Kinemage of the C-alpha trace (Angstrom):
@kinemage 1
@onewidth
@group {chain A} dominant
@subgroup {mainchain}
@vectorlist {calphas} color= white
{ca met a 1} P 8.425 55.290 61.509
{ca ser a 2} L 5.971 58.135 61.019
{ca asp a 3} L 5.201 59.784 57.678
{ca ala a 4} L 7.273 62.820 58.684
{ca glu a 5} L 10.359 60.645 59.169
{ca arg a 6} L 10.121 58.805 55.831
{ca gln a 7} L 12.814 59.401 53.277
{ca pro a 8} L 11.899 61.067 49.967
{ca asp a 9} L 13.186 58.025 48.070
{ca ala a 10} L 10.765 55.756 49.941
{ca ile a 11} L 7.884 58.115 49.253
{ca glu a 12} L 8.767 58.268 45.552
{ca arg a 13} L 8.986 54.465 45.425
{ca asp a 14} L 5.530 54.158 47.010
{ca ile a 15} L 4.090 56.666 44.549
{ca glu a 16} L 5.621 54.781 41.603
{ca glu a 17} L 4.240 51.458 42.876
{ca ala a 18} L 0.787 52.989 43.271
{ca arg a 19} L 1.058 54.433 39.758
{ca glu a 20} L 1.930 50.994 38.360
{ca arg a 21} L -1.006 49.359 40.172
{ca leu a 22} L -3.365 52.022 38.830
{ca ala a 23} L -2.017 51.601 35.288
{ca thr a 24} L -2.564 47.837 35.489
{ca thr a 25} L -6.093 48.320 36.801
{ca ile a 26} L -6.920 50.798 34.051
{ca asp a 27} L -5.551 48.409 31.406
{ca gln a 28} L -7.731 45.615 32.793
{ca leu a 29} L -10.811 47.853 32.798
{ca val a 30} L -10.173 48.997 29.227
{ca tyr a 31} L -9.829 45.374 28.105
{ca arg a 32} L -12.984 44.260 29.924
{ca ala a 33} L -15.017 47.221 28.620
{ca asn a 34} L -13.894 46.758 25.005
{ca pro a 35} L -16.962 45.919 22.858
{ca lys a 36} L -15.132 43.068 21.096
{ca thr a 37} L -14.219 41.542 24.455
{ca ile a 38} L -17.804 41.855 25.675
{ca ile a 39} L -19.120 40.200 22.508
{ca arg a 40} L -16.606 37.331 22.778
{ca arg a 41} L -17.533 36.804 26.426
{ca glu a 42} L -21.277 36.756 25.650
{ca ile a 43} L -20.803 34.371 22.713
{ca ala a 44} L -18.812 32.043 24.966
{ca thr a 45} L -21.613 32.171 27.550
{ca val a 46} L -24.297 31.319 24.985
{ca arg a 47} L -22.132 28.603 23.424
{ca ala a 48} L -21.529 27.071 26.859
{ca tyr a 49} L -25.308 26.875 27.345
{ca phe a 50} L -25.744 24.824 24.160
{ca val a 51} L -22.444 22.892 23.990
{ca asp a 52} L -20.564 21.150 26.816
{ca gln a 53} L -16.799 21.323 27.368
{ca arg a 54} L -16.174 18.265 25.184
{ca gly a 55} L -18.065 19.810 22.249
{ca asn a 56} L -21.171 17.673 22.621
{ca pro a 57} L -24.537 19.401 22.217
{ca arg a 58} L -26.636 19.876 25.332
{ca thr a 59} L -29.872 18.536 23.889
{ca glu a 60} L -31.947 19.368 26.970
{ca asn a 61} L -31.132 23.068 26.595
{ca ile a 62} L -31.549 23.012 22.820
{ca leu a 63} L -34.969 21.380 23.205
{ca lys a 64} L -36.030 23.965 25.786
{ca val a 65} L -35.189 26.834 23.449
{ca ala a 66} L -36.714 25.104 20.404
{ca gly a 67} L -39.895 24.440 22.384
{ca gly a 68} L -40.049 28.058 23.492
{ca val a 69} L -39.610 29.317 19.930
{ca ala a 70} L -42.220 26.893 18.613
{ca gly a 71} L -44.650 27.956 21.340
{ca phe a 72} L -44.083 31.642 20.580
{ca val a 73} L -44.600 31.119 16.840
{ca thr a 74} L -47.781 29.162 17.546
{ca leu a 75} L -49.036 31.940 19.807
{ca val a 76} L -48.365 34.593 17.143
{ca val a 77} L -50.160 32.516 14.476
{ca val a 78} L -53.180 31.965 16.759
{ca ile a 79} L -53.366 35.666 17.675
{ca arg a 80} L -53.151 36.713 14.010
{ca arg a 81} L -55.952 34.303 13.038
{ca val a 82} L -58.192 35.398 15.906
{ca thr a 83} L -57.775 39.107 15.126
{ca arg a 84} L -58.645 38.749 11.413
């Protein structure tokens, strides 16, 4: 059946279905772009890096970050003493 032969009711139904799909997509985009949602997602990502699914700490990752922080602090202290 060509577009010219379609019934107005069928065309209206297609338009309404497309409208519903667009509304759902917009709702999903609004939810995903909400700052609170973004913050929750980022916190979950960081938490997953430091804690496994059972709630146990991932010591290897914690030690990596602690070592990096300690190295940075040491570097800042050395630079400050050298430039005095």
